[in-house]
N, C-alpha and C positions, 0 to 999 in steps of 0.2 A: 418570588420561586422557595420552595420551604429548604431547610438550612439541614433539614431532619427526617429525610423521606423515609425514616422508619419510624417513625413515632407515634405513638395514639394513644386512646386513653387509658390505656391498657396494654403491659407488657409482662410477658413471662418469659422463664428460662433460666439455666441451671449458672449455680453461681461458687465461685473461686474466692478464699482468703490465703491474702496477703499480709502476714504479719509487719508490725513497727508502728513504733509512733514518729512525728516530723519527718514521713518520708518527702524529701524535697523531690524539686524537679530533675537533679540533675540523676536521682536514681531512676527515674522514672524513664528515662531515656539520656543517655549521658551525653554530654556536652560535643565532642567529637561527633556526633551524628545529625547534628541540627541540622547544618545546614547541606542537607542534600537532601537531591531534589525530591517531593511526595509522589513517587509514584504509588501503583496500585499493592497497600499494605507496607510498602515500604518502610514506615516508621513503626509496624509494631512486630516486625522483625527483631526490633531491637528496644523495644518496651522489659525493662528492668533487665536490662544486657548483663551489666559488672555485675548482679547478682546470682543472672542464672548460665553465666558462663564462665568459664576459667580463662586465665592469660593468654593459653592457648587456642581456646575456641571451643574447648570440651563443654557440653551440658555438664550440668550442675544438676545433677539426678533430684534433689531435696528438693529444689525450689518447687513451690504449686503447678507454675506454668510451666513447666516440663512433667509434670505430670500425668499421663494419658489419661488418668480419672477425672481430670477435670477440662481435658480436653473442650472443647467447643460452647465454656462457659460466656454467657453474653453480662454476667454481671460482675462486678469486682467489689468484695468485704474489705472495707482497708479500718484500720486505725485512728487514730485525732492527728488530726491537722497535716491531714493528707494534702500531698503533692503543697507543699511550701518550699519557702524559698524563690528563687530566679523566676522570672516572667518569661517563655515562651509558650508559644504558640503548639510546638511539636509536641510537646509534653499531653497533649489532649489528643491531636492525632495519632500519638504513638497509642494510648489507650483504644481510643478508636479503631484503629487498621487493627490493632490484635482482636476484635470483633465484640468487645465489649461497649454495651451502652447505655448500663446504669452505674454510677459506684457510689455505694452506700458507706458513709463512713461517719466519726461523732463531729466533726470540723471538716473543715478544708482549707487551703491556700487563698487566699482572696481573690490576687489575679491568675487562678487555675481556677476557681470556681464562675468568675465572670466568665476568663473565654470559654469554659466547657458550655455554659447555656447557650453561648452563642453561638457555636459550631453545632451544636443540636447532641451535647454529650449530659447526662442528667448526674446533675451532683446530690444525691438527697442525704437531709441529719439525719442521725439518728442519734439514742445515747448510748457509751461507750456496752452499759448494760446489755442494750440491743445488740449489738454488734456481737459477743462474747455468746449471746444465747442463739446468732443466726449462724456464726462459723460456726458453733457446737453443732446445729442440725446438720450444715454442708457437711463438715468432714466426719459424721459417721456415718449419711448418707449421698457420696456427692450428686447422684442422679434427680436428686428431689429436685424439682420444680417450685421456682419462685414467682408469687404473683405480683408487682407493682399496678397499682388503679391509681391514677394520676386525681381521677376524678375528686376519689376518697381523701384523697395523700394517705395510704396504707399500702405495707407489703405484709405480707401472707405468706405460708409454705402449706401444704398437703396433710401436714402434721397437727395441723389447728392453730401453728403460735403464728401472731398478728402483731403489726403495730404501725403507731404514724412515721411518720416522716415530714420532717421543716422544709417548703420551699417555697419563695414568696411568691404571690398572684402574679406578679411580675415575669419572674424566672418560666413558670408553670406557661406561663401566654407563649415568652420565647418558645420553650420549650414545644409545645404543642401544635403553635401554625409556621413558625420558622420564622417571623416575620422579624426584622432589625430594629436597629435603636433609629434609626431618621425616618422609618414608616410609622414606629412607635408615634415616633414626635411631630410627623406632619401632622397624625391626627389631632392635635392641639391646636392646629396651626389659626382656628379663626380665636381661640381663646387667647394664643399666644399676640397675636395684629389688637389683638383690645386692648389685651395689659398695655401694651406697646404702645399704644393708642392714648390711653389714662396716663401713664409716666410722663409721657411729653406735657400733657395740660398740665401736671400739675405741678414739673418741675422742666415749664421754659427755659431757663436761660442756663441750661445743662449743654441743652442746641444750639446757643448760640440765636 
């Protein structure tokens, strides 16, 4: 069963930029929210909560996710080392439940990136210069539609700007097929069994 029923070889949508290098998973979803059940959209309500709301729960209008101009964005643009820090699956859920399907940044926290591709969120690495250019386009024309072509590994806009992104073949396969690591490993069952047999034959003393 696919983990990412939205995923196609090409995705289009508007984008929103959230500034800040080294944004950690506790900023993405504060720890006090992570133990709640994952009801539909629940974690999305807490995405960047402490940056979007005051202690009294009032909306901080200046935050881009509170700006109605960027409502409905399915692409999140971020800076270097996005989602570093503690390992929490809920950080991926928060981004997904908010409606985001693709995160574009120069680099990602290793655990977040691993969790993302396994849960159907696409973490696409580009240069910081690309982020700056794409941010400028989105902030100038919020309704600009961005196209992510997974076949060619390219991101493009209607104004003629485009760039490539980095995503390994294995992670691309995970995203487009939704297969889990066990299924991928089982595809090499014959090779693994052949290696095991050869290993025992070469070193029988290890096995009594």
